[in-house]
Structure formats: structure tokens, C-alpha cells
C-alpha positions in Angstrom: -20.3 -30.7 36.6 -23.8 -30.8 38.1 -26.6 -32.1 35.9 -28.5 -28.8 36.1 -25.5 -26.8 34.8 -25.0 -29.2 31.9 -28.6 -29.1 30.9 -28.7 -25.3 31.1 -25.6 -25.1 28.9 -27.7 -26.6 26.1 -29.7 -23.3 25.9 -26.8 -21.0 27.0 -26.8 -19.1 23.7 -30.5 -18.2 24.1 -29.9 -17.0 27.7 -27.0 -14.9 26.5 -29.2 -13.2 23.9 -31.7 -12.4 26.7 -29.0 -10.9 28.8 -27.7 -8.8 26.0 -31.2 -7.5 25.3 -31.8 -6.6 28.9 -28.4 -4.9 29.1 -29.2 -2.8 26.0 -32.5 -1.7 27.5 -31.9 -0.9 31.1 -34.7 0.4 33.3 -34.5 2.3 36.6 -36.3 1.2 39.8 -40.1 0.7 39.6 -39.8 1.5 35.8 -38.9 -2.1 34.8 -41.9 -2.4 32.5 -40.2 -3.9 29.5 -38.0 -6.1 31.6 -41.0 -7.5 33.6 -42.9 -8.1 30.3 -40.0 -10.2 29.0 -39.7 -12.1 32.3 -43.5 -12.8 32.5 -43.6 -13.8 28.8 -40.7 -16.3 29.2 -42.2 -17.8 32.4 -45.6 -18.2 30.8 -44.1 -19.8 27.7 -42.4 -22.4 29.9 -45.8 -23.2 31.6 -45.0 -21.4 34.9 -47.8 -19.6 36.7 -47.2 -15.9 36.6 -48.2 -13.2 39.1 -47.6 -9.5 38.5 -48.1 -6.2 40.3 -46.2 -6.5 43.6 -44.1 -3.3 44.0 -45.5 -2.1 40.7 -43.2 -4.0 38.3 -42.4 -7.1 40.3 -43.0 -10.6 38.9 -43.4 -13.9 40.8 -43.4 -17.2 39.1 -45.0 -20.2 40.9 -43.7 -23.6 39.9 -44.9 -26.8 41.4 -42.7 -29.9 41.5 -43.5 -33.4 40.4 -44.8 -34.0 43.9 -46.2 -31.8 46.6 -46.3 -34.1 49.5 -43.6 -32.2 51.4 -45.8 -29.1 51.6 -42.7 -27.0 51.5 -41.6 -24.1 49.4 -38.4 -22.3 48.6 -38.0 -18.8 47.1 -35.3 -17.6 44.7 -34.9 -13.8 44.1 -33.3 -11.8 41.3 -33.2 -8.0 41.0 -34.1 -6.3 37.7 -33.3 -2.6 37.9 -30.3 -0.6 36.5 -28.3 2.3 37.8 -28.5 6.0 36.7 -25.0 5.9 35.1 -23.6 6.5 31.6 -22.1 3.4 30.1 -18.6 3.6 28.6 -18.0 0.0 27.5 -18.5 0.5 23.8 -19.9 -3.1 23.6 -22.3 -4.0 20.7 -25.1 -4.4 23.2 -24.3 -1.3 25.3 -27.1 0.7 26.8 -29.4 2.3 24.3 -30.5 4.9 26.9 -28.0 7.5 27.9 -27.7 7.9 31.7 -29.0 4.4 32.4 -26.8 1.3 32.7 -26.7 -2.2 34.1 -23.5 -1.6 36.0 -24.3 -4.1 38.8 -25.2 -7.1 36.8 -28.9 -7.3 37.5 -29.4 -8.1 33.8 -27.3 -11.2 34.5 -29.1 -12.0 37.8 -32.5 -11.9 36.0 -31.2 -14.1 33.2 -29.7 -16.7 35.5 -33.1 -17.0 37.4 -34.8 -17.3 34.0 -32.4 -20.1 33.1 -33.1 -21.9 36.4 -36.8 -21.4 35.8 -36.7 -23.0 32.4 -34.7 -26.0 33.6 -36.9 -26.5 36.7 -40.1 -26.2 34.6 -38.8 -28.9 32.2 -37.6 -31.4 34.9 -39.9 -30.6 37.9 -37.5 -32.8 39.8 -38.5 -31.6 43.3 -41.2 -32.1 45.9 -42.9 -28.9 46.8 -43.1 -25.4 45.3 -40.6 -23.0 43.9 -41.3 -19.2 44.0 -39.3 -17.3 41.4 -39.1 -13.7 42.6 -38.1 -11.0 40.1 -37.7 -7.8 42.2 -37.7 -4.2 41.1 -35.8 -1.3 42.5 -32.9 -2.8 44.5 -30.6 0.2 43.7 -31.9 2.5 46.5 -35.6 2.2 45.8 -36.2 -0.5 48.4 -38.2 -2.8 46.1 -37.6 -5.7 48.3 -39.1 -3.9 51.3 -42.1 -2.9 49.1 -42.7 -6.5 48.0 -42.6 -7.7 51.6 -45.0 -4.9 52.7 -47.4 -5.7 49.9 -47.7 -9.3 51.1 -45.0 -11.3 49.2 -44.7 -14.0 51.8 -48.4 -14.1 52.6 -49.2 -14.8 49.0 -46.1 -16.9 48.3 -45.2 -18.5 51.6 -41.7 -19.6 51.0 -40.0 -21.5 53.9 -36.5 -20.4 52.8 -35.3 -17.6 50.5 -32.0 -17.4 48.5 -30.4 -14.7 46.3 -27.3 -14.8 44.1 -25.1 -11.8 43.3 -22.2 -11.7 40.9 -18.9 -10.8 42.5 -16.0 -9.6 40.2 -13.5 -10.1 43.1 -14.0 -13.9 42.9 -12.9 -15.9 39.9 -15.5 -17.7 37.8 -16.6 -21.0 39.2 -16.3 -20.0 42.9 -19.0 -18.9 45.4 -18.7 -17.2 48.8 -21.2 -17.3 51.6 -21.1 -17.0 55.4 -23.4 -17.2 58.4 -24.3 -13.7 59.8 -23.8 -10.4 58.1 -22.8 -10.4 54.4 -23.7 -6.8 53.7 -24.0 -3.7 55.8 -26.8 -1.4 56.8 -26.8 1.7 54.6 -27.8 5.0 56.2 -27.6 8.5 54.9 -26.7 11.7 56.8 -27.3 15.3 55.9 -25.7 17.9 58.1 -26.4 21.6 57.8 -23.9 23.8 59.6 -24.9 27.4 60.3 -22.5 30.3 60.9 -22.6 34.0 60.1 -21.3 35.2 56.8 -18.9 38.1 56.3 -15.6 39.3 54.8 -12.9 36.6 54.7 -10.3 39.3 55.7 -12.2 40.0 58.9 -13.2 36.6 60.2 -13.6 37.9 63.7 -16.9 39.6 62.6 -18.5 36.4 61.4 -18.7 32.7 62.3 -17.0 30.6 59.7 -19.2 27.4 58.9 -16.4 26.0 56.8 -14.1 25.9 59.8 -16.9 24.4 61.9 -17.4 21.8 59.2 -13.8 20.8 59.1 -13.8 20.2 62.8 -17.0 18.2 62.5 -15.7 16.0 59.6 -12.5 15.2 61.6 -14.3 14.5 64.8 -16.8 12.1 63.3 -14.0 9.7 62.7 -13.7 9.4 66.4 -16.9 7.3 66.5 -15.5 4.3 64.7 -12.1 4.6 66.2 -13.1 5.3 69.8 -16.8 4.6 70.5 -17.2 1.1 69.2 -15.5 -2.3 69.9 -12.4 -2.5 67.7 -13.5 -5.9 66.4 -16.8 -4.4 65.2 -17.0 -2.4 62.0 -18.4 1.1 61.3 -17.8 3.4 58.4 -18.7 7.1 58.4 -17.9 8.9 55.1 -18.7 12.5 54.4 -18.9 12.5 50.6 -20.1 16.0 49.7 -19.6 19.5 51.0 -21.4 22.5 49.6 -21.4 26.1 50.9 -24.1 28.7 50.5 -21.6 30.9 48.8 -19.9 29.5 45.8 -17.3 31.0 43.6 -16.1 34.0 45.7 -12.6 33.8 47.2 -13.2 36.4 49.9 -16.6 35.7 51.4 -17.4 33.6 54.4 -20.6 31.7 53.7 -23.6 31.6 56.0 -23.9 27.8 55.9 -22.4 24.5 54.8 -24.2 21.3 53.8 -22.5 18.0 54.3 -23.8 14.7 52.9 -22.5 11.3 53.7 -23.2 7.7 54.5 -23.0 5.5 57.6 -22.4 1.7 57.3 -22.7 -0.8 60.0 -23.5 -4.5 60.7 -24.9 -4.6 64.2 -28.1 -2.9 65.3 -26.5 -1.6 68.5 -23.6 -0.1 66.5 -26.1 1.6 64.2 -28.0 3.1 67.1 -24.8 4.3 68.8 -23.6 5.9 65.5 -26.7 7.9 65.1 -26.6 9.2 68.7 -22.9 10.1 68.6 -23.1 11.8 65.2 -25.8 14.1 66.4 -24.0 14.8 69.7 -20.7 15.6 67.9 -22.2 17.8 65.2 -24.4 19.9 67.5 -21.7 20.1 70.2 -18.9 21.2 68.0 -21.0 23.7 66.1 -22.3 25.2 69.3 -18.9 25.4 71.0 -17.5 27.4 68.0 -20.3 29.9 67.9 -22.6 28.4 65.3 -25.3 25.8 65.1 -26.1 22.7 63.2 -28.8 20.0 62.6 -28.5 16.5 61.4 -31.0 14.5 59.3 -30.2 10.8 59.8 -32.1 8.6 57.4 -32.0 4.9 57.8 -31.6 2.9 54.7 -31.4 -0.8 54.1 -30.7 -3.0 57.2 -27.8 -5.3 57.3 -28.1 -8.4 55.0 -27.8 -11.3 57.6 -27.7 -14.9 56.5 -29.2 -17.6 58.8 -26.6 -20.1 60.0 -28.4 -23.2 58.8 -29.4 -21.8 55.4 -25.9 -20.4 54.8 -24.3 -23.8 55.5 -26.9 -25.4 53.2 -26.1 -23.0 50.4 -22.4 -23.9 50.9 -23.2 -27.6 50.7 -25.1 -27.2 47.5 -22.1 -25.2 46.2 -19.9 -28.1 47.1 -21.9 -30.3 44.8 -22.2 -27.8 41.9 -18.7 -26.2 42.0 -16.6 -28.5 44.1 -15.8 -28.0 47.8 -12.4 -26.3 47.0 -14.4 -23.6 45.2 -16.7 -22.7 48.0 -15.5 -19.9 50.4 -17.3 -20.4 53.7 -15.6 -17.6 55.6 -16.0 -14.7 53.2 -15.4 -11.3 54.7 -18.5 -9.2 54.7 -18.6 -5.9 52.7 -19.9 -2.5 53.6 -22.1 -2.4 50.5 -25.8 -2.7 51.0 -28.7 -4.9 49.7 -32.4 -4.7 50.1 -32.6 -8.5 50.0 -32.1 -7.8 53.7 -35.8 -7.1 54.1 -36.7 -10.6 52.8 -34.1 -12.2 55.1 -35.8 -10.4 58.1 -39.0 -12.3 57.2 -37.7 -15.7 56.2 -34.4 -17.7 56.9 -32.2 -17.8 53.9 -28.8 -16.8 52.4 -27.3 -14.3 50.1 -24.5 -15.8 48.0 -21.7 -14.2 45.9 -21.0 -15.9 42.6 -17.5 -15.3 41.2 -17.4 -13.8 37.8 -13.9 -12.4 37.6 -13.6 -9.1 35.9 -15.9 -10.0 33.1 -15.2 -8.9 29.5 -14.2 -5.4 30.6 -12.3 -6.2 33.9 -14.3 -3.8 36.1 -15.9 -4.0 39.5 -19.5 -3.2 40.2 -20.9 0.3 39.7 -18.2 1.2 37.3 -19.2 2.7 33.9 -17.0 0.2 32.2 -18.5 -2.9 33.9 -20.1 -5.8 32.2 -21.6 -9.1 33.4 -19.7 -12.2 32.5 -21.9 -14.3 30.2 -19.7 -17.4 30.8 -21.1 -17.8 34.3 -24.8 -17.8 33.3 -25.1 -21.7 33.3 -23.2 -21.8 36.6 -25.4 -19.4 38.4 -28.6 -20.8 36.9 -27.6 -24.4 37.6 -26.7 -23.4 41.2 -30.1 -21.7 41.7 -31.9 -24.8 40.3 -29.8 -27.1 42.6 -30.9 -25.0 45.6 -34.5 -25.9 44.8 -33.8 -29.6 44.1 -31.7 -30.1 47.2 -34.1 -28.2 49.6 -37.1 -30.0 48.2 -35.8 -33.4 47.3 -38.0 -36.1 45.7 -38.3 -39.3 47.7 -35.8 -41.9 46.6 
């Protein structure tokens, strides 16, 4: 096993305690005050220069290697926020705050980067600078974008940037990475369909927006099936439908509101989807005697790995985990990530770290999910190896 992993195993118990504490005290985006205090305190205790305030609760540790002749720097990013979910695990360290839960493993990500930081501070076995970026508000808040907008890379000019995310679909001890898109762009649509309410027994006197909505929902699926290249990928999901008249069985409502999401990888596909959705919605509503408007809100862009950095991340994985445990052709997922904003500014890679089902056997964003503590030294050691291999000391 890689030296960094073995060294970090020596303080695995302490890292596990940190992770359990973070899990028990989850904080939502831009509210990670307690978490950032813990992070800043640990970094300072290990002699790492601490900077706070980016994106309100963000923390950046600056660690110089044994030498600085290379003039180069690498960034490592971990997210800190939780989800607005109620935990059902029943674990001894379950969330103390009802309606808030670390259901995506950000408590583990923060802990692994702290583990890497402690090891790197003790060894300083690299030539250059490591920036340890603890980011708030990944879960929909766009904390990564906020940090970039507030001058992350002007103040901490990393040449490369890497992030690690646990992945329950992979067994522990494996990683997955690929060049190109790893995660999708995540957009939101809100469609309001207007008709004319009336008695359900005399529909000819009104315009039924429920019927209009049914035609719209079906027709929207023609965009991925008939408007884009079959080898491309696009998802349009209408996830919520609410009428202006609720509870009555014999009244046609005046309007219906549809809410959904659009996921894509390619910018051109994203643009086409927005145009076609608006055309279909307004066209169908108008042709059936009603009207409609679409609010299309763009969310995170696609998370796109640079080819060179993706292969470098895989090569480091070969050394840490063994080549047979590195998946280089991982299928991308339609989930989203605001690490995408950092990858738009610097070349880098987003890597999945296998964790299996963890203690509770659940996937991400499940109320029964828990991070697998066994992989903490693996992830922390891998992050440390990324620094040491990208900023090698002269032999």
C-alpha cells in the first residue's frame, strides 16, 4: 500500500472521530460555521496557513513543500455542506438536527482532506505549494462558483485542481475517472400552463390545463428521442405537477404548474433543449386553446475533466490502489457538481472513490446513507499522493 495511506492509518481513529462529529452536526450551505471552525482549527494546529471568508464559510489552507523551486501549485477541494433531509440511520452519531443530514458524504470528504493535510504538513515531501480548499454550499448553493467569483484562483493560483467524491456503486479500494464529462449540467424548468376553469361535466365551456399539461409532458420526451444525436445524452424529467384547484373532483382548474429538471453534457445540447422546450410548451398550449410560459433556469455546468489531468489522476491511482482497481472508462452520470466552476478555470479532474454501500448499504441522497469510515485513509492517502506526484521533489 502507498506510503501516505499507511502513515494516515496511524491516525485513522482520530479522523474517524472527526467524521462522526461532523456527521452529528450537519450544516446547510453557507451556514457551515461550526464545520469551518473545526477545519480552520485543525489546519492551524498542524502549522498550515489558514485563510477564511471566501463564499462566507469557505476555508483555504496554504501549505508549502520542503522546496519551492518548481514555482508550481496544486489545489485539492472538499465540500462541507449537508442536505435538507431527515436522517433515518439510527446510528450513534446520527444527525442531532432534525431535517439536516450528511446524506452525500461531505463529512467524509472534509475528513479525508484533513487527513491529507495532516500528512502533508508532517512530511512536506513536495516541491511547490498545496492549496487545501474546503468549499461550502455544493448542494444547490453554488459555493464553488461563489469562491471562484470572489477570487479563489487569483489569491491561490493553483495550476491544477482535483476533487474526490465517494461513490457507493464502486467497491472500496477502487477509483473511477475519465477524460471529458463526469457529471451533467443541471438546469431547472418551471412551466405554467393557463386554461379556463369550469365545470368538469361541461368541459366544452372551459379550456382544461390538465389535458394541455399531459400533452406537454409527453411531447417533451421527443426532444431527447428525436432532436439530439442518439449517441449524445439528455434527460428531461417533469417531477412535480400542481393545479390551481386542489381537492375538488368536478372542477377544471385555471392553471397547472409543472416543475422539472434538464440534464445534459454538451453545451450545444443544453442550448437546443432550452429552445425546443419553450417551443413545444408554448406551441401545444396555444394549439389547444390555452397559453403557457417557461422559466428555464440554468444551474451547474457539466463537470468536465481535462484529458491530461484525468490520466494523471488515474496514474496516481495505479500507484495507490493498483492498476486493476482504477476504472479509466467510467460512464458519466446525470448528477451535477459545482466543482464544474473550478474546472472551467483550471485544468483538473473529478474522481470517484469506491466506498461500497457503507455501513447502511445505501446510495447517495438516501435518508439511510452513511459514509464508509474504512475508506478514509485510502481517500486521504490518494489526495496526498496527488500533491506529491504533481509536485515531486528532485531526486
